[in-house]
C-alpha positions as CSV (number, residue, x, y, z in Angstrom):
1,X,12.3,-30.3,5.7
2,X,13.0,-27.8,2.8
3,X,10.7,-29.7,0.4
4,X,7.9,-29.8,2.8
5,X,8.1,-25.8,2.9
6,X,8.1,-26.0,-0.8
7,X,5.3,-28.4,-1.3
8,X,3.4,-26.1,1.1
9,X,3.7,-22.9,-1.2
10,X,2.8,-25.0,-4.4
11,X,0.0,-25.7,-2.6
12,X,-1.0,-22.3,-1.9
13,X,-1.0,-21.9,-5.6
14,X,-1.9,-18.3,-6.6
15,X,-2.7,-17.1,-3.2
16,X,0.8,-16.6,-2.4
17,X,0.8,-13.2,-3.3
18,X,-2.1,-12.1,-1.3
19,X,-0.9,-13.7,2.1
20,X,2.5,-12.2,1.5
21,X,0.4,-8.6,1.5
22,X,-1.4,-9.7,4.3
23,X,1.5,-10.9,6.1
24,X,3.5,-7.5,5.2
25,X,0.6,-5.3,6.7
26,X,0.5,-7.2,9.6
27,X,4.2,-6.4,10.1
28,X,3.5,-2.8,8.9
29,X,1.0,-2.4,11.7
30,X,3.0,-4.4,14.3
31,X,5.9,-1.9,13.6
32,X,3.6,0.9,14.1
33,X,2.3,0.1,17.4
34,X,5.9,-0.7,18.4
35,X,6.8,2.7,17.9
36,X,3.7,3.9,19.5
37,X,1.8,5.8,16.8
38,X,-1.3,3.8,17.7
39,X,-1.1,4.8,21.5
40,X,-0.4,8.4,20.5
41,X,-3.5,8.1,17.9
42,X,-5.7,7.0,20.5
43,X,-4.6,9.5,23.0
44,X,-5.0,12.4,20.5
45,X,-8.6,10.8,20.1
46,X,-9.8,11.1,23.4
47,X,-8.9,14.7,23.9
48,X,-11.3,15.8,21.1
49,X,-13.8,12.9,21.8
50,X,-17.7,14.8,22.0
51,X,-16.4,18.3,20.7
52,X,-17.9,17.8,17.2
53,X,-15.0,16.4,15.7
54,X,-15.9,12.6,15.4
55,X,-15.0,12.2,11.7
56,X,-11.3,12.9,12.2
57,X,-10.2,9.5,13.3
58,X,-12.1,7.8,10.2
59,X,-11.0,10.6,7.7
60,X,-7.4,9.9,9.1
61,X,-7.6,5.9,8.5
62,X,-9.0,6.7,5.3
63,X,-6.5,8.8,4.2
64,X,-3.5,6.2,5.8
65,X,-5.6,3.3,3.6
66,X,-5.5,5.5,0.6
67,X,-1.5,5.9,1.0
68,X,-0.9,2.4,1.9
69,X,-3.3,1.2,-0.9
70,X,-1.5,3.4,-3.9
71,X,1.9,2.2,-3.0
72,X,1.0,-2.0,-2.4
73,X,-1.9,-2.2,-4.7
74,X,-3.7,-4.1,-2.3
75,X,-6.6,-2.6,0.3
76,X,-7.5,-5.6,1.5
77,X,-4.4,-6.5,2.9
78,X,-4.1,-3.3,5.2
79,X,-7.7,-3.6,6.3
80,X,-7.3,-7.2,7.4
81,X,-3.9,-6.0,9.1
82,X,-5.8,-3.1,10.9
83,X,-9.2,-4.8,11.8
84,X,-7.6,-5.6,15.1
85,X,-7.2,-2.1,15.8
86,X,-10.0,-0.6,14.7
87,X,-12.2,-1.4,18.1
88,X,-9.7,0.1,20.4
89,X,-9.2,2.9,18.5
90,X,-13.0,3.7,17.8
91,X,-13.2,3.5,21.8
92,X,-10.9,6.0,22.4
93,X,-12.3,8.3,19.7
94,X,-15.9,7.8,21.3
95,X,-17.2,6.5,17.8
96,X,-19.0,3.4,16.4
97,X,-16.6,1.0,15.2
98,X,-18.6,0.5,12.1
99,X,-18.1,4.0,11.4
100,X,-14.4,3.2,11.1
101,X,-14.4,-0.1,9.5
102,X,-16.7,0.8,6.7
103,X,-14.9,3.4,5.4
104,X,-11.6,2.0,5.7
105,X,-12.9,-1.2,3.7
106,X,-14.5,0.6,0.6
107,X,-11.8,3.3,0.4
108,X,-9.6,0.1,0.0
109,X,-11.2,-1.0,-2.5
110,X,-12.2,2.1,-4.7
111,X,-8.3,3.3,-4.1
112,X,-7.1,0.3,-5.7
113,X,-8.5,1.3,-9.3
114,X,-5.9,4.0,-9.3
115,X,-3.0,2.4,-8.1
116,X,0.0,1.9,-10.5
117,X,1.0,-1.5,-9.0
118,X,-2.6,-2.9,-8.7
119,X,-3.0,-6.1,-10.5
120,X,-6.3,-5.3,-11.8
121,X,-4.7,-1.8,-13.5
122,X,-1.7,-3.8,-14.6
123,X,-3.6,-6.4,-16.5
124,X,-5.8,-3.9,-18.1
125,X,-3.2,-1.9,-19.4
126,X,-1.3,-5.0,-20.8
127,X,-4.5,-6.2,-22.2
128,X,-5.3,-3.1,-24.0
129,X,-1.3,-2.3,-24.7
130,X,-1.4,1.6,-23.1
131,X,0.2,3.0,-19.9
132,X,-1.0,2.3,-16.8
133,X,-1.1,5.7,-15.6
134,X,-3.6,6.6,-18.9
135,X,-5.8,4.2,-16.6
136,X,-5.3,6.0,-13.6
137,X,-5.7,9.3,-15.1
138,X,-9.3,8.0,-16.5
139,X,-10.6,6.4,-13.2
140,X,-8.8,8.9,-10.7
141,X,-11.7,11.4,-10.7
142,X,-14.6,9.0,-10.3
143,X,-12.8,7.0,-7.6
144,X,-12.2,10.3,-5.8
145,X,-15.7,11.1,-6.4
146,X,-16.9,8.2,-5.3
147,X,-14.4,7.7,-1.8
148,X,-15.6,11.3,-1.0
149,X,-19.3,10.4,-1.3
150,X,-18.5,7.0,0.6
151,X,-17.0,8.9,3.3
152,X,-19.8,11.4,4.0
153,X,-22.9,8.7,3.5
154,X,-20.8,6.7,6.1
155,X,-20.4,9.5,8.4
156,X,-24.0,10.5,8.1
157,X,-25.3,6.9,8.7
158,X,-22.8,5.6,11.3
159,X,-21.7,8.7,13.7
């Protein structure tokens, strides 16, 4: 039985870290649901619905994405784990689900370039034989500007 499991993981090859991140992010989201954070967020969004604060939920989700990407180095894992929650959260806030999912997805990709544990940062730092923080310092301003610009355009287009 254990040999079959080992064969399964060998067959996955280099994809196992990606799968592990997606599973970990799914467990994290399930934990957030179990402590009631998602329901509380939905309830608070229903109270501000229609008050001209429709950008609050997408902003919170972009900040949440930034935190998780900086800690994990993967924006894709969090995005795939959060996809089932996008429609209920957007419905609670009275906004288009695209206005929530597009900023989260793009922010995940952009913030990966400033994560000290992202594979791309570590590979480039190792190749150039420099400190990963030097790369992060160099890319942080353009990435933050990109996230702000993307968020503003997303809110203009989808809200």
